[in-house]
Structures are given as structure tokens and as C-alpha cells.
DSSP file (Angstrom, degrees, kcal/mol; ACC not computed):
  #  RESIDUE AA STRUCTURE BP1 BP2  ACC     N-H-->O    O-->H-N    N-H-->O    O-->H-N    TCO  KAPPA ALPHA  PHI   PSI    X-CA   Y-CA   Z-CA
    1    1 A M              0   0    0      0, 0.0     2,-0.2     0, 0.0    11,-0.2   0.000 360.0 360.0 360.0 142.0  -13.0   -0.6  -48.4
    2    2 A C        -     0   0    0      9,-1.5     2,-0.3     1,-0.1    12,-0.0  -0.543 360.0-103.9 -82.9 145.5  -12.3    1.4  -45.4
    3    3 A V        -     0   0    0     -2,-0.2     2,-0.3     7,-0.1    -1,-0.1  -0.495  37.1-120.0 -70.4 131.8  -15.1    3.5  -43.9
    4    4 A E        -     0   0    0     -2,-0.3     5,-0.1     6,-0.1    -1,-0.1  -0.565  35.6-176.3 -72.5 130.3  -14.7    7.2  -44.7
    5    5 A G    >   -     0   0    0      3,-0.4     3,-0.6    -2,-0.3    16,-0.0  -0.666  43.5 -90.2-120.0-179.6  -14.4    9.4  -41.6
    6    6 A P  T 3  S+     0   0    0      0, 0.0    -2,-0.0     0, 0.0    -1,-0.0   0.794 124.4  26.0 -66.0 -28.6  -14.1   13.2  -41.2
    7    7 A T  T 3  S+     0   0    0     18,-0.1     2,-0.3     2,-0.0    -3,-0.0   0.346 113.4  70.8-118.9   9.0  -10.3   13.2  -41.4
    8    8 A S    <   -     0   0    0     -3,-0.6    -3,-0.4    16,-0.0    13,-0.0  -0.860  64.9-139.3-123.7 161.9   -9.5   10.1  -43.4
    9    9 A R        -     0   0    0     -2,-0.3    11,-0.1    -5,-0.1    -7,-0.0  -0.846  42.0 -85.9-112.8 154.1   -9.9    9.0  -47.0
   10   10 A P        -     0   0    0      0, 0.0     2,-0.4     0, 0.0    -7,-0.1  -0.313  45.5-166.8 -64.7 137.6  -11.1    5.6  -48.2
   11   11 A V        -     0   0    0      1,-0.1    -9,-1.5     2,-0.1     6,-0.1  -0.983  17.5-148.3-128.4 140.4   -8.3    3.1  -48.4
   12   12 A A  S    S+     0   0    0     -2,-0.4     2,-0.3   -11,-0.2    -1,-0.1   0.825  75.3  72.5 -77.1 -35.7   -8.5   -0.3  -50.1
   13   13 A L  S  > S-     0   0    0      1,-0.1     4,-2.1   -12,-0.0     5,-0.1  -0.625  74.2-137.0 -93.1 144.4   -6.1   -2.4  -48.1
   14   14 A A  H  > S+     0   0    0     -2,-0.3     4,-2.6     1,-0.2     5,-0.2   0.916 103.7  52.9 -62.0 -45.7   -7.0   -3.5  -44.5
   15   15 A G  H  > S+     0   0    0      1,-0.2     4,-1.7     2,-0.2    -1,-0.2   0.875 111.7  45.6 -58.6 -41.7   -3.5   -2.6  -43.1
   16   16 A S  H  > S+     0   0    0      2,-0.2     4,-2.4     1,-0.2    -1,-0.2   0.875 110.0  54.9 -67.2 -38.6   -3.7    0.8  -44.5
   17   17 A C  H  X S+     0   0    0     -4,-2.1     4,-1.9     2,-0.2    -2,-0.2   0.915 108.7  47.6 -61.4 -44.4   -7.2    1.2  -43.2
   18   18 A L  H  X S+     0   0    0     -4,-2.6     4,-2.7     1,-0.2    -1,-0.2   0.882 111.4  52.1 -63.8 -37.6   -6.0    0.3  -39.7
   19   19 A A  H  X S+     0   0    0     -4,-1.7     4,-1.5     1,-0.2    -2,-0.2   0.875 109.9  47.5 -63.9 -38.9   -3.1    2.8  -40.0
   20   20 A S  H  < S+     0   0    0     -4,-2.4     4,-0.3     2,-0.2    -1,-0.2   0.846 111.7  51.0 -73.6 -31.6   -5.4    5.6  -41.0
   21   21 A I  H >< S+     0   0    0     -4,-1.9     3,-0.9    -5,-0.2    -2,-0.2   0.915 111.2  48.2 -71.5 -42.5   -7.8    4.8  -38.1
   22   22 A Q  H 3< S+     0   0    0     -4,-2.7    -1,-0.2     1,-0.2    -2,-0.2   0.795 109.8  52.6 -71.7 -25.1   -5.0    4.8  -35.6
   23   23 A S  T 3< S+     0   0    0     -4,-1.5    -1,-0.2    -5,-0.2    -2,-0.2   0.488  82.6 110.3 -84.6  -2.1   -3.6    8.1  -37.0
   24   24 A R  S <  S-     0   0    0     -3,-0.9     2,-0.3    -4,-0.3   -16,-0.0  -0.450  76.8-112.9 -70.1 142.1   -6.9    9.9  -36.7
   25   25 A P        -     0   0    0      0, 0.0     2,-0.4     0, 0.0    -1,-0.1  -0.585  27.4-127.8 -78.1 140.7   -6.9   12.5  -34.0
   26   26 A V    >   -     0   0    0     -2,-0.3     3,-2.0     4,-0.1     2,-0.2  -0.724  27.9-108.6 -87.6 132.0   -9.3   11.8  -31.1
   27   27 A V  T 3  S+     0   0    0     -2,-0.4     3,-0.1     1,-0.3    -1,-0.1  -0.419 101.2   7.8 -65.9 129.6  -11.7   14.5  -30.2
   28   28 A G  T 3  S+     0   0    0      1,-0.3    -1,-0.3    -2,-0.2     2,-0.2   0.441  96.9 133.0  81.9   1.3  -10.8   16.1  -26.9
   29   29 A A    <   -     0   0    0     -3,-2.0    -1,-0.3     1,-0.1     0, 0.0  -0.600  59.9-110.1 -89.4 149.7   -7.5   14.3  -26.6
   30   30 A N        -     0   0    0     -2,-0.2     3,-0.1     4,-0.1    -4,-0.1  -0.391  37.9-101.0 -72.1 149.6   -4.3   16.1  -25.8
   31   31 A P    >   -     0   0    0      0, 0.0     3,-2.1     0, 0.0    -1,-0.1  -0.291  59.8 -71.3 -63.0 158.8   -1.6   16.5  -28.4
   32   32 A P  T 3  S+     0   0    0      0, 0.0     3,-0.1     0, 0.0    -3,-0.0  -0.224 121.6  17.9 -52.3 131.3    1.3   14.1  -28.1
   33   33 A G  T 3> S+     0   0    0      1,-0.3     4,-0.6    -3,-0.1     2,-0.5   0.192  93.2 117.9  96.1 -24.6    3.5   14.9  -25.2
   34   34 A V  T <4 S+     0   0    0     -3,-2.1    -1,-0.3     1,-0.2    -4,-0.1  -0.730  83.8   7.9 -85.0 123.9    1.0   17.0  -23.4
   35   35 A G  T  > S+     0   0    0     -2,-0.5     4,-1.7    -3,-0.1    -1,-0.2   0.145 103.2  96.4  92.8 -14.8    0.0   15.7  -20.0
   36   36 A Q  H  > S+     0   0    0     -3,-0.3     4,-2.4     2,-0.2     5,-0.2   0.858  82.1  53.2 -68.9 -37.2    2.6   12.9  -20.0
   37   37 A E  H  X S+     0   0    0     -4,-0.6     4,-2.6     2,-0.2     5,-0.2   0.915 108.2  50.1 -66.6 -42.7    5.0   15.1  -18.0
   38   38 A A  H  > S+     0   0    0      1,-0.2     4,-2.1     2,-0.2    -1,-0.2   0.888 110.6  49.6 -63.0 -38.7    2.3   15.6  -15.4
   39   39 A D  H  X S+     0   0    0     -4,-1.7     4,-2.7     2,-0.2    -1,-0.2   0.918 112.0  48.2 -60.8 -45.6    1.7   11.9  -15.2
   40   40 A S  H  X S+     0   0    0     -4,-2.4     4,-1.9     1,-0.2    -2,-0.2   0.903 112.0  49.4 -65.4 -40.1    5.4   11.2  -14.8
   41   41 A L  H  X S+     0   0    0     -4,-2.6     4,-2.3     2,-0.2    -1,-0.2   0.865 110.3  51.2 -68.3 -35.4    5.8   13.8  -12.1
   42   42 A L  H  X S+     0   0    0     -4,-2.1     4,-2.2    -5,-0.2    -2,-0.2   0.957 111.7  45.7 -68.0 -46.6    2.8   12.4  -10.2
   43   43 A L  H  X S+     0   0    0     -4,-2.7     4,-2.3     1,-0.2    -2,-0.2   0.829 110.7  54.4 -63.7 -29.3    4.2    8.9  -10.3
   44   44 A L  H  X S+     0   0    0     -4,-1.9     4,-2.4     2,-0.2    -1,-0.2   0.920 109.8  47.8 -68.8 -46.8    7.6   10.3   -9.3
   45   45 A R  H  X S+     0   0    0     -4,-2.3     4,-1.9     2,-0.2    -2,-0.2   0.863 111.3  49.8 -61.2 -41.0    5.9   12.0   -6.2
   46   46 A I  H  X S+     0   0    0     -4,-2.2     4,-2.6     2,-0.2    -1,-0.2   0.927 111.2  49.1 -68.2 -43.7    4.0    8.9   -5.3
   47   47 A A  H  X S+     0   0    0     -4,-2.3     4,-1.9     1,-0.2    -2,-0.2   0.902 110.0  50.9 -60.7 -40.0    7.2    6.8   -5.5
   48   48 A W  H  X S+     0   0    0     -4,-2.4     4,-2.4     2,-0.2    -1,-0.2   0.893 109.8  50.8 -64.7 -38.7    9.1    9.3   -3.4
   49   49 A R  H  X S+     0   0    0     -4,-1.9     4,-2.7     1,-0.2    -1,-0.2   0.935 109.5  49.7 -64.5 -43.6    6.4    9.2   -0.8
   50   50 A L  H  X S+     0   0    0     -4,-2.6     4,-2.3     1,-0.2    -1,-0.2   0.855 109.9  51.4 -60.6 -34.7    6.4    5.4   -0.7
   51   51 A V  H  X S+     0   0    0     -4,-1.9     4,-2.4     2,-0.2    -1,-0.2   0.894 111.4  48.6 -71.6 -38.8   10.3    5.4   -0.3
   52   52 A L  H  X S+     0   0    0     -4,-2.4     4,-2.5     2,-0.2    -2,-0.2   0.909 110.5  50.4 -63.2 -40.9    9.8    7.9    2.6
   53   53 A V  H  X S+     0   0    0     -4,-2.7     4,-3.0     2,-0.2    -2,-0.2   0.938 111.4  48.1 -61.3 -46.7    7.2    5.8    4.2
   54   54 A G  H  X S+     0   0    0     -4,-2.3     4,-2.3     1,-0.2    -2,-0.2   0.900 112.6  48.0 -62.6 -40.9    9.4    2.8    4.0
   55   55 A L  H  X S+     0   0    0     -4,-2.4     4,-2.6     2,-0.2    -1,-0.2   0.899 111.6  50.7 -58.6 -44.0   12.4    4.6    5.4
   56   56 A A  H  X S+     0   0    0     -4,-2.5     4,-3.2     2,-0.2     5,-0.2   0.902 110.9  50.1 -64.2 -44.7   10.2    5.9    8.3
   57   57 A L  H  X S+     0   0    0     -4,-3.0     4,-2.2     1,-0.2    -1,-0.2   0.922 112.1  45.6 -62.4 -43.6    9.0    2.4    9.0
   58   58 A I  H  X S+     0   0    0     -4,-2.3     4,-2.0     2,-0.2    -2,-0.2   0.887 115.3  47.7 -67.8 -39.6   12.5    1.0    9.1
   59   59 A A  H  X S+     0   0    0     -4,-2.6     4,-3.1     2,-0.2     5,-0.3   0.924 111.8  50.3 -68.6 -41.0   13.7    3.9   11.3
   60   60 A G  H  X S+     0   0    0     -4,-3.2     4,-2.2     2,-0.2    -2,-0.2   0.890 111.9  46.5 -65.4 -36.8   10.7    3.5   13.6
   61   61 A I  H  X S+     0   0    0     -4,-2.2     4,-2.2    -5,-0.2    -1,-0.2   0.891 113.7  50.3 -67.0 -38.2   11.2   -0.2   14.1
   62   62 A G  H  X S+     0   0    0     -4,-2.0     4,-2.4    -5,-0.2    -2,-0.2   0.936 113.6  42.7 -63.7 -49.8   14.9    0.3   14.6
   63   63 A V  H  X S+     0   0    0     -4,-3.1     4,-2.8     1,-0.2     5,-0.2   0.889 114.9  51.5 -67.6 -38.3   14.4    3.1   17.3
   64   64 A G  H  X S+     0   0    0     -4,-2.2     4,-2.0    -5,-0.3    -1,-0.2   0.873 112.2  46.3 -63.9 -40.1   11.6    1.1   18.9
   65   65 A C  H  X S+     0   0    0     -4,-2.2     4,-2.2    -5,-0.2    -2,-0.2   0.918 113.6  48.1 -67.8 -41.4   13.8   -2.0   19.1
   66   66 A L  H  X S+     0   0    0     -4,-2.4     4,-2.1     2,-0.2    -2,-0.2   0.928 112.3  47.7 -61.5 -48.5   16.8   -0.1   20.4
   67   67 A L  H  X S+     0   0    0     -4,-2.8     4,-2.6     1,-0.2    -1,-0.2   0.927 115.0  47.0 -59.5 -46.7   14.7    1.8   23.1
   68   68 A Q  H  X S+     0   0    0     -4,-2.0     4,-2.0    -5,-0.2    -1,-0.2   0.837 109.6  52.4 -67.5 -30.3   13.1   -1.5   24.2
   69   69 A A  H  X S+     0   0    0     -4,-2.2     4,-2.0     2,-0.2    -1,-0.2   0.877 109.5  49.3 -67.9 -38.6   16.4   -3.4   24.3
   70   70 A V  H  X S+     0   0    0     -4,-2.1     4,-2.6     2,-0.2    -2,-0.2   0.935 111.3  51.3 -64.5 -45.6   17.9   -0.6   26.5
   71   71 A L  H  X S+     0   0    0     -4,-2.6     4,-2.2     1,-0.2    -2,-0.2   0.873 108.5  50.2 -55.4 -40.9   14.8   -1.0   28.8
   72   72 A F  H  X S+     0   0    0     -4,-2.0     4,-2.3     2,-0.2    -1,-0.2   0.894 110.5  49.6 -67.7 -38.1   15.2   -4.7   29.0
   73   73 A Q  H  X S+     0   0    0     -4,-2.0     4,-2.4     1,-0.2    -2,-0.2   0.912 112.1  49.0 -67.3 -39.4   19.0   -4.3   30.0
   74   74 A V  H  X S+     0   0    0     -4,-2.6     4,-1.6     2,-0.2    -1,-0.2   0.895 112.0  47.7 -64.5 -40.2   18.0   -1.7   32.6
   75   75 A A  H  X S+     0   0    0     -4,-2.2     4,-1.0     1,-0.2    -2,-0.2   0.906 113.3  47.5 -70.9 -37.6   15.3   -4.0   34.1
   76   76 A V  H  <>S+     0   0    0     -4,-2.3     5,-2.0     1,-0.2     4,-0.3   0.881 110.0  52.5 -71.2 -36.1   17.6   -7.0   34.1
   77   77 A R  H ><5S+     0   0    0     -4,-2.4     3,-1.4     1,-0.2    -1,-0.2   0.843 101.1  61.6 -65.0 -33.0   20.4   -5.0   35.8
   78   78 A A  H 3<5S+     0   0    0     -4,-1.6    -1,-0.2     1,-0.3    -2,-0.2   0.827 102.8  52.0 -61.5 -31.8   17.9   -3.9   38.5
   79   79 A K  T 3<5S-     0   0    0     -4,-1.0    -1,-0.3    -3,-0.3    -2,-0.2   0.559 123.4-109.0 -74.9 -13.4   17.7   -7.6   39.3
   80   80 A G  T < 5S+     0   0    0     -3,-1.4     2,-0.2     1,-0.4    -3,-0.2   0.627  82.9 110.3  88.6  18.0   21.5   -7.8   39.6
   81   81 A E      < -     0   0    0     -5,-2.0     2,-0.4     2,-0.0    -1,-0.4  -0.678  63.2-121.2-113.3 174.4   22.0   -9.8   36.4
   82   82 A I        -     0   0    0     -2,-0.2     2,-0.4    -3,-0.1    -9,-0.0  -0.949  17.8-169.7-118.4 136.6   23.6   -9.0   33.1
   83   83 A L        -     0   0    0     -2,-0.4    -6,-0.1   -10,-0.1    -7,-0.0  -0.996  24.5-128.0-123.0 126.4   21.9   -9.1   29.6
   84   84 A T     >  -     0   0    0     -2,-0.4     4,-2.1     1,-0.1     5,-0.1  -0.234  20.0-116.7 -70.2 160.2   24.1   -8.7   26.6
   85   85 A T  H  > S+     0   0    0      1,-0.2     4,-2.3     2,-0.2     5,-0.2   0.842 113.1  55.0 -68.7 -35.9   23.1   -6.2   24.0
   86   86 A A  H  > S+     0   0    0      1,-0.2     4,-2.3     2,-0.2    -1,-0.2   0.891 111.9  42.8 -65.4 -38.2   22.6   -8.9   21.3
   87   87 A R  H  > S+     0   0    0      2,-0.2     4,-2.3     1,-0.2    -2,-0.2   0.837 112.5  52.3 -78.6 -30.2   20.2  -10.8   23.4
   88   88 A A  H  X S+     0   0    0     -4,-2.1     4,-2.5     2,-0.2    -2,-0.2   0.926 111.7  47.8 -64.3 -42.8   18.4   -7.7   24.5
   89   89 A A  H  X S+     0   0    0     -4,-2.3     4,-2.8     2,-0.2    -2,-0.2   0.917 112.7  48.4 -57.4 -50.7   18.0   -6.7   20.9
   90   90 A A  H  X S+     0   0    0     -4,-2.3     4,-2.1     1,-0.2    -1,-0.2   0.886 112.7  48.4 -62.8 -39.4   16.8  -10.2   19.9
   91   91 A L  H  X S+     0   0    0     -4,-2.3     4,-2.0     2,-0.2    -1,-0.2   0.902 111.4  49.4 -65.3 -41.2   14.3  -10.2   22.8
   92   92 A S  H  X S+     0   0    0     -4,-2.5     4,-2.6     2,-0.2    -2,-0.2   0.901 110.2  51.8 -65.0 -41.5   13.1   -6.7   21.8
   93   93 A L  H  X S+     0   0    0     -4,-2.8     4,-2.7     1,-0.2     5,-0.3   0.911 110.0  49.7 -59.2 -43.8   12.7   -7.9   18.2
   94   94 A V  H  X S+     0   0    0     -4,-2.1     4,-2.1     2,-0.2    -2,-0.2   0.886 111.3  47.3 -62.3 -40.7   10.6  -10.9   19.3
   95   95 A V  H  X S+     0   0    0     -4,-2.0     4,-2.6     2,-0.2    -2,-0.2   0.929 114.7  46.8 -72.8 -42.2    8.3   -8.8   21.5
   96   96 A L  H  X S+     0   0    0     -4,-2.6     4,-1.8     2,-0.2    -2,-0.2   0.938 115.9  42.8 -62.8 -46.9    7.8   -6.2   18.7
   97   97 A M  H  X S+     0   0    0     -4,-2.7     4,-3.8    -5,-0.2     5,-0.4   0.890 112.7  55.4 -69.1 -38.7    7.2   -8.7   16.0
   98   98 A G  H  X>S+     0   0    0     -4,-2.1     4,-2.3    -5,-0.3     5,-0.9   0.930 106.9  51.3 -53.7 -50.1    5.0  -10.8   18.5
   99   99 A G  I  X>S+     0   0    0     -4,-2.6     5,-0.8     3,-0.2     4,-0.6   0.884 115.1  41.9 -59.4 -38.6    2.9   -7.7   19.1
  100  100 A F  I  X5S+     0   0    0     -4,-1.8     4,-0.7    -5,-0.2    -2,-0.2   0.950 121.3  36.5 -77.6 -47.0    2.4   -7.2   15.4
  101  101 A F  I  <5S+     0   0    0     -4,-3.8    -3,-0.2     3,-0.1    -2,-0.2   0.711 130.4  29.1 -83.6 -15.5    1.8  -10.7   14.2
  102  102 A V  I  X5S+     0   0    0     -4,-2.3     4,-1.5    -5,-0.4    -3,-0.2   0.838 121.3  43.9-104.6 -46.8   -0.2  -11.9   17.2
  103  103 A A  I  X<S+     0   0    0     -5,-0.9     4,-2.1    -4,-0.6     5,-0.2   0.851 110.0  56.5 -72.2 -34.9   -2.0   -8.9   18.6
  104  104 A S  H  X<S+     0   0    0     -5,-0.8     4,-2.5    -4,-0.7     5,-0.2   0.950 108.2  44.5 -63.0 -50.4   -3.1   -7.4   15.3
  105  105 A P  H  > S+     0   0    0      0, 0.0     4,-2.8     0, 0.0     5,-0.2   0.914 113.9  51.2 -65.1 -37.1   -5.0  -10.5   14.1
  106  106 A I  H  X S+     0   0    0     -4,-1.5     4,-2.4     2,-0.2    -2,-0.2   0.911 111.5  46.8 -64.3 -38.9   -6.6  -11.0   17.5
  107  107 A I  H  X S+     0   0    0     -4,-2.1     4,-2.5     2,-0.2    -1,-0.2   0.936 113.5  48.9 -70.1 -43.2   -7.8   -7.4   17.6
  108  108 A E  H  X S+     0   0    0     -4,-2.5     4,-2.3     1,-0.2    -2,-0.2   0.896 111.3  49.9 -63.5 -40.8   -9.1   -7.7   14.0
  109  109 A L  H  X S+     0   0    0     -4,-2.8     4,-2.7    -5,-0.2     5,-0.2   0.916 110.2  52.0 -64.7 -40.8  -10.9  -11.0   14.9
  110  110 A R  H  X S+     0   0    0     -4,-2.4     4,-2.4    -5,-0.2    -2,-0.2   0.913 110.0  46.6 -59.5 -42.5  -12.5   -9.4   17.9
  111  111 A E  H  X S+     0   0    0     -4,-2.5     4,-2.0     2,-0.2    -1,-0.2   0.902 113.8  48.2 -70.8 -36.6  -13.8   -6.5   15.9
  112  112 A Q  H  X S+     0   0    0     -4,-2.3     4,-2.5     2,-0.2    -2,-0.2   0.935 113.2  48.3 -63.7 -43.8  -15.2   -8.8   13.1
  113  113 A R  H  X S+     0   0    0     -4,-2.7     4,-2.5     1,-0.2    -2,-0.2   0.887 112.1  49.7 -67.6 -37.4  -16.8  -11.0   15.8
  114  114 A L  H  X S+     0   0    0     -4,-2.4     4,-2.5    -5,-0.2    -1,-0.2   0.879 110.5  49.1 -71.2 -32.5  -18.3   -7.9   17.4
  115  115 A A  H  X S+     0   0    0     -4,-2.0     4,-2.1     2,-0.2    -2,-0.2   0.900 111.3  51.1 -69.4 -41.1  -19.6   -6.6   14.1
  116  116 A Y  H  X S+     0   0    0     -4,-2.5     4,-2.2     2,-0.2    -2,-0.2   0.917 110.9  47.6 -61.3 -45.1  -21.2  -10.1   13.5
  117  117 A I  H  X S+     0   0    0     -4,-2.5     4,-2.3     1,-0.2     5,-0.2   0.946 111.9  49.5 -59.2 -51.5  -22.9  -10.1   16.9
  118  118 A L  H  X S+     0   0    0     -4,-2.5     4,-2.3     1,-0.2    -1,-0.2   0.863 111.1  50.7 -58.4 -36.1  -24.2   -6.6   16.4
  119  119 A C  H  X S+     0   0    0     -4,-2.1     4,-1.1     2,-0.2    10,-0.3   0.878 111.5  47.3 -64.7 -40.6  -25.5   -7.7   13.0
  120  120 A R  H  X S+     0   0    0     -4,-2.2     4,-0.6     2,-0.2    -2,-0.2   0.831 111.4  49.5 -70.3 -31.0  -27.2  -10.7   14.5
  121  121 A L  H >X S+     0   0    0     -4,-2.3     3,-1.0     1,-0.2     4,-0.5   0.911 112.8  47.8 -76.2 -41.1  -28.7   -8.7   17.3
  122  122 A S  H >X S+     0   0    0     -4,-2.3     4,-3.3     1,-0.2     3,-0.6   0.743 100.7  68.6 -66.9 -21.7  -30.0   -6.1   14.7
  123  123 A A  H 3< S+     0   0    0     -4,-1.1    -1,-0.2     1,-0.3    -2,-0.2   0.751  88.7  64.3 -71.0 -23.8  -31.3   -8.9   12.5
  124  124 A M  H << S+     0   0    0     -3,-1.0    -1,-0.3    -4,-0.6    -2,-0.2   0.842 115.2  29.7 -68.1 -29.4  -33.9   -9.6   15.2
  125  125 A A  H << S+     0   0    0     -3,-0.6    -2,-0.2    -4,-0.5    -1,-0.2   0.836 138.2  22.2 -94.5 -36.1  -35.4   -6.3   14.5
  126  126 A I  S >< S-     0   0    0     -4,-3.3     2,-2.0     0, 0.0     3,-0.6  -0.950  72.4-150.9-131.1 111.0  -34.5   -6.0   10.8
  127  127 A P  T 3   +     0   0    0      0, 0.0    -4,-0.1     0, 0.0    -3,-0.1  -0.437  64.5 107.7 -86.2  69.7  -33.8   -9.3    9.0
  128  128 A T  T 3         0   0    0     -2,-2.0    -5,-0.1    -9,-0.2    -9,-0.0   0.557 360.0 360.0-112.4 -15.3  -31.3   -8.0    6.4
  129  129 A C    <         0   0    0     -3,-0.6    -9,-0.1   -10,-0.3    -6,-0.1   0.485 360.0 360.0 -75.3 360.0  -27.9   -9.4    7.7
């Protein structure tokens, strides 16, 4: 037999008992449909901002690559040689990606090592590290 609650009546079958429990109103819950629109709009705003960040990232990399390629061509022309646009763009992309994939981990490693050293130095005074 199902346990009797404030909004349900006793039901003999387990399936019916489950259905009566699931259909009970939850105290303090919003009625169906209320608040779901706000959640949907919030998720839509978050998705839109992520799209804008992605577009800004692509545009920033593109503009940076283009400007750096032009600077490479100007520098090579100053030496009296010619650098094609495709090679200048490839060189620029290699420099940008190298800066991202090589310099970022080195900086992170240096900061972690510095934190470790500072922790060890402070451990001489306070042994908690």
C-alpha cells in the first residue's frame, strides 16, 4: 500500500503509487513552464557570447597574422629580397603559434617553479607546504 501524503490517496499498485508520487506538487516549486523561459534565454545569451568570443578570436588571429606577414615582407624588401605573400603568411602563422604553444607553457612552468621555491622558503619558517 502506498504511503498517504497530504495531496495523495492510498493506492494499492506500486506503479500507481509511483505515478501519484510523481504527480504531487513540490512545495516551493514553480508551476510547469515558469522559469524555463528564463533558463532558455540565459543559455541562449551564453551561447551567443561564446560565438562572439570565437569570432573575435578568429578575427584577432587573422589580423595579427596579416599584419605580421606585411611586416615580414617589408623587412625582407629592406634587405633587397622578395618574400611572397604565401610564405610571409606561413612564417607569420608559425611565429604566432610558436609563441602560443612554446612561450605559454614556459611562462606557466616558470610561475609554478617560482611558487614552489617560495613555498619551500616559507616552509623553513612555517612547515605547512
